[in-house]
C-alpha positions as CSV (number, residue, x, y, z in Angstrom):
1,M,-15.3,108.9,113.1
2,K,-17.8,111.6,114.8
3,A,-21.1,112.8,113.2
4,I,-21.9,115.9,112.4
5,C,-25.5,117.5,112.5
6,Y,-27.3,120.6,111.5
7,R,-30.9,122.2,110.7
8,N,-31.9,121.1,107.3
9,T,-33.6,123.8,104.6
10,K,-33.7,122.2,101.3
11,I,-34.1,118.3,99.5
12,I,-32.0,118.1,96.9
13,L,-32.4,114.4,95.9
14,P,-33.3,111.9,92.9
15,N,-37.4,110.7,93.2
16,W,-37.5,112.9,96.5
17,V,-40.5,115.4,96.1
18,L,-39.8,119.3,96.5
19,N,-43.3,120.1,98.1
20,S,-42.1,117.8,101.0
21,R,-42.6,118.4,104.3
22,L,-40.2,116.5,105.7
23,N,-37.8,119.8,106.3
24,E,-41.0,120.7,109.0
25,E,-41.2,117.3,110.4
26,C,-37.8,116.1,110.5
27,P,-35.9,119.8,111.0
28,L,-32.9,118.4,112.1
29,G,-30.2,116.3,110.0
30,F,-27.5,114.0,111.1
31,A,-24.2,113.2,108.9
32,Y,-21.7,111.4,109.1
33,E,-19.1,108.9,106.4
34,D,-19.1,104.6,106.3
35,G,-16.7,104.0,103.7
36,D,-17.4,105.3,100.2
37,F,-21.0,106.3,101.5
38,Y,-22.5,109.4,103.4
39,V,-25.1,108.8,105.4
40,H,-27.6,111.0,106.7
41,I,-30.3,110.5,108.9
42,Y,-33.4,112.8,109.9
43,G,-34.9,114.3,113.8
44,M,-37.7,115.9,114.6
45,G,-35.5,117.5,117.2
46,E,-38.0,117.3,119.7
47,G,-39.5,114.0,122.2
48,F,-38.2,111.5,122.5
49,Y,-38.0,109.9,119.1
50,T,-35.1,112.6,118.2
51,I,-33.2,110.7,115.4
52,S,-36.0,108.8,112.7
53,P,-33.3,106.1,111.0
54,G,-36.5,105.2,109.0
55,I,-35.8,108.2,107.1
56,T,-32.0,108.0,105.7
57,A,-30.6,108.7,102.5
58,I,-26.8,107.2,101.8
59,E,-25.0,108.6,98.8
60,G,-21.9,107.3,97.6
61,K,-19.0,110.0,97.7
62,K,-17.2,112.3,95.5
63,A,-13.9,113.4,94.9
64,G,-13.1,116.3,96.5
65,L,-16.2,116.7,98.4
66,S,-16.6,116.8,102.0
67,L,-19.1,115.4,104.4
68,N,-19.7,119.3,105.2
69,Q,-20.1,120.1,101.7
70,W,-22.5,117.1,101.2
71,V,-24.8,117.9,103.6
72,V,-25.1,121.7,102.4
73,D,-25.8,121.2,98.7
74,R,-28.1,118.2,99.7
75,F,-29.8,119.5,102.8
76,G,-29.5,123.3,102.8
77,A,-27.4,122.3,105.8
78,E,-27.7,125.4,107.9
79,N,-25.8,126.0,111.9
80,I,-23.7,122.5,111.1
81,Q,-22.8,120.7,114.7
82,P,-19.8,118.1,115.2
83,M,-21.5,115.6,117.6
84,Y,-20.6,115.4,121.3
85,E,-19.2,111.2,120.9
86,E,-17.7,109.2,118.3
87,V,-20.7,107.4,115.4
88,G,-22.3,104.4,117.1
89,V,-20.9,104.6,120.9
90,S,-23.1,104.8,123.9
91,H,-22.4,104.9,127.7
92,P,-23.9,102.5,130.0
93,S,-26.8,103.9,132.1
94,I,-26.7,106.8,129.9
95,W,-30.0,107.4,128.1
96,R,-30.2,109.7,124.6
97,P,-33.2,110.0,122.0
98,G,-33.4,107.3,119.9
99,I,-33.1,104.1,122.0
100,S,-37.0,103.2,122.8
101,E,-37.7,99.6,122.9
102,Y,-37.0,97.2,125.7
103,N,-34.7,95.1,124.2
104,E,-32.2,98.0,122.9
105,L,-32.8,100.2,126.3
106,Q,-31.2,96.7,128.0
107,Q,-28.2,96.3,125.3
108,G,-27.5,100.0,125.0
109,L,-27.9,101.4,128.7
110,R,-26.6,98.1,129.5
111,Y,-28.5,97.1,133.0
112,T,-29.9,93.9,134.5
113,S,-33.8,93.1,134.7
114,L,-33.1,93.0,138.5
115,E,-31.0,96.3,138.6
116,K,-34.4,98.0,137.2
117,E,-36.0,96.5,139.2
118,D,-34.6,97.5,142.4
119,E,-34.4,100.9,141.5
120,S,-38.7,101.4,140.2
121,Q,-39.3,100.3,143.9
122,A,-36.8,102.6,145.4
123,L,-37.9,105.6,143.2
124,F,-41.8,104.2,143.9
125,L,-41.0,104.1,147.7
126,L,-39.7,108.2,147.5
127,L,-43.1,109.2,145.4
128,Q,-44.8,107.7,147.6
129,K,-43.9,109.4,150.2
130,L,-44.0,112.4,149.1
131,V,-47.9,112.2,147.9
132,D,-48.5,111.0,152.0
133,I,-46.9,114.2,152.6
134,F,-50.0,115.9,150.2
135,S,-52.0,114.4,152.1
136,Y,-51.7,117.3,154.5
137,I,-49.3,119.9,152.5
138,E,-51.6,121.1,149.7
139,P,-49.1,120.4,146.4
140,V,-49.2,124.1,145.5
141,E,-46.8,127.3,144.7
142,C,-47.6,129.5,148.0
143,N,-47.4,126.1,150.0
144,L,-43.8,125.6,148.6
145,S,-41.9,127.0,151.4
146,C,-44.0,124.6,154.2
147,Y,-41.5,122.9,156.7
148,G,-41.8,120.4,158.6
149,H,-40.3,116.0,160.1
150,R,-41.9,114.1,157.1
151,L,-40.9,116.9,154.7
152,R,-36.9,116.5,156.1
153,E,-37.3,112.9,156.6
154,L,-37.9,112.7,152.6
155,I,-35.6,115.1,150.9
156,I,-32.8,113.0,153.4
157,I,-33.5,110.0,151.8
158,A,-34.4,111.2,148.6
159,S,-30.7,113.0,148.5
160,T,-29.1,109.5,149.1
161,E,-30.8,108.4,146.8
162,F,-29.4,110.8,144.5
163,E,-26.0,109.9,145.7
164,N,-26.3,107.2,144.7
165,Q,-27.5,107.3,141.8
166,C,-24.4,109.8,140.4
167,R,-22.1,106.9,142.4
168,H,-24.0,103.9,139.8
169,I,-23.4,105.8,136.3
170,L,-19.8,107.0,137.1
171,R,-18.7,103.8,138.3
172,A,-20.0,102.0,135.3
173,N,-18.3,104.6,133.0
174,Q,-15.5,103.5,134.9
175,I,-15.3,107.2,135.9
176,H,-12.7,107.5,140.0
177,P,-13.7,109.7,142.6
178,Q,-11.2,112.0,143.2
179,G,-10.9,111.7,146.9
180,R,-11.6,109.0,149.0
181,D,-15.6,108.8,148.0
182,Y,-17.9,110.5,145.1
183,T,-18.9,114.1,146.3
184,S,-20.3,116.5,144.1
185,K,-17.0,117.5,142.3
186,D,-17.6,114.1,140.3
187,F,-21.0,113.7,140.6
188,I,-20.9,117.1,137.9
189,K,-18.9,115.0,135.2
190,L,-22.3,113.5,134.7
191,N,-23.6,117.3,133.6
192,K,-22.6,117.2,130.4
193,P,-23.1,113.6,128.4
194,A,-26.3,113.2,130.2
195,H,-27.6,116.3,129.6
196,L,-29.4,116.6,132.7
197,M,-29.7,120.3,132.6
198,D,-32.3,119.8,129.6
199,Y,-34.5,118.1,132.2
200,E,-37.4,119.0,133.9
201,V,-40.1,117.2,135.8
202,K,-43.5,118.5,136.0
203,F,-46.1,117.0,138.6
204,K,-48.6,116.3,136.6
205,P,-51.1,115.7,139.1
206,Y,-50.7,119.0,141.1
207,A,-51.0,121.3,137.8
208,D,-50.4,124.6,140.2
209,L,-46.8,123.6,140.5
210,H,-44.7,124.5,137.8
211,P,-41.9,122.7,136.0
212,F,-38.6,122.0,138.3
213,K,-35.2,121.4,136.1
214,P,-32.9,120.7,139.1
215,F,-30.2,121.0,137.3
216,D,-30.8,123.9,136.1
217,D,-27.7,126.4,136.9
218,W,-25.2,123.6,138.2
219,N,-21.9,123.8,137.0
220,E,-18.1,122.7,137.9
221,N,-17.2,126.2,139.5
222,Q,-19.2,125.4,142.7
223,P,-20.5,122.1,142.4
224,T,-22.5,122.1,145.3
225,K,-23.8,125.3,145.8
226,S,-24.8,125.8,142.6
227,L,-26.7,123.0,143.1
228,I,-28.9,125.0,146.0
229,W,-31.5,121.8,146.6
230,Y,-28.5,120.1,147.3
231,D,-26.4,122.8,149.3
232,K,-29.0,123.1,151.2
233,Y,-29.3,119.1,152.4
234,N,-25.6,118.5,152.4
235,H,-24.3,122.0,153.4
236,N,-26.9,124.0,155.5
237,H,-28.0,122.3,158.1
238,V,-31.3,119.7,157.2
239,K,-29.1,116.2,157.5
240,H,-26.9,117.4,160.6
241,D,-28.3,120.8,162.1
242,R,-32.1,120.2,162.6
243,G,-32.3,123.3,164.8
244,N,-30.7,126.2,162.7
245,G,-31.9,124.5,159.2
246,F,-35.5,123.1,159.7
247,A,-36.9,125.9,157.7
248,D,-34.3,124.4,154.7
249,A,-36.5,121.0,154.9
250,S,-38.9,122.8,152.3
251,L,-41.8,121.0,150.1
252,E,-39.6,122.8,147.6
253,I,-36.3,120.9,148.0
254,A,-37.8,118.1,148.9
255,L,-39.8,118.3,145.0
256,N,-37.1,119.1,143.8
257,V,-35.0,116.5,144.9
258,I,-37.8,113.7,143.7
259,A,-37.6,115.8,140.1
260,A,-34.1,115.3,140.6
261,N,-33.9,111.2,141.1
262,I,-36.7,110.7,138.8
263,I,-34.0,112.4,135.6
264,L,-31.5,110.2,137.0
265,Y,-33.7,107.3,136.8
266,A,-34.9,108.2,133.4
267,V,-31.1,108.5,132.1
268,R,-30.2,105.0,133.6
269,F,-33.3,103.3,132.2
270,G,-34.8,106.0,129.3
271,P,-37.6,107.6,130.4
272,L,-40.1,105.4,128.0
273,S,-40.0,102.9,131.0
274,A,-40.3,104.9,133.9
275,F,-43.4,104.9,134.3
């Protein structure tokens, strides 16, 4: 059974105040059928708390009335869309908004405290190396093309960590590689269920830097080339041919790789527990 989502435009329920601002504060609706009842849950549509389970309406089914028609009649539902997954389904290591408490995160995402500590340390060390580089390359837009040995080293380490994170999530969801080992043709399978293109990372202490969306143009037709920073690491000599690809070991590439690792950490453990 799949739920539907939609935008609320009105409230026609017994004992609800007609001039309520609820539709402004929680413009999204999620509904599904449960036995002899329709269930509607409000959602804010942004941030970490997309679904608001504390604001729920339940009404007994009526003969001949579909779920879609019920949400139109009661909530003025517009732009009704089917949800991606069945109701109650969660995927190991793939966070979605609505899961925020520590116990819920650990149960729903199915990780151990040791796994989280290990990945937290790995991410911390990457960020530590980045901050160290900032001591001699000022993190501003005009310096994004700067390159050097320390940046190349960071890009290689962070890219292998990106690959490690992808492998873990794919294995946790029993998605096997197409060949002997996982490649970008396999990694791209995470893009849709993890909503990677929705994420952006802002390095807040460094106000001149723009937000980074490392997965923005990722697509299945060109799973390596469309991930530009990964392509420069993997195919454009940063890893294997420094002499011809040294300039690709730039600050901009490093920031994208770090942003990708931050995003995958948030996917595995939830963004609220990131720092």
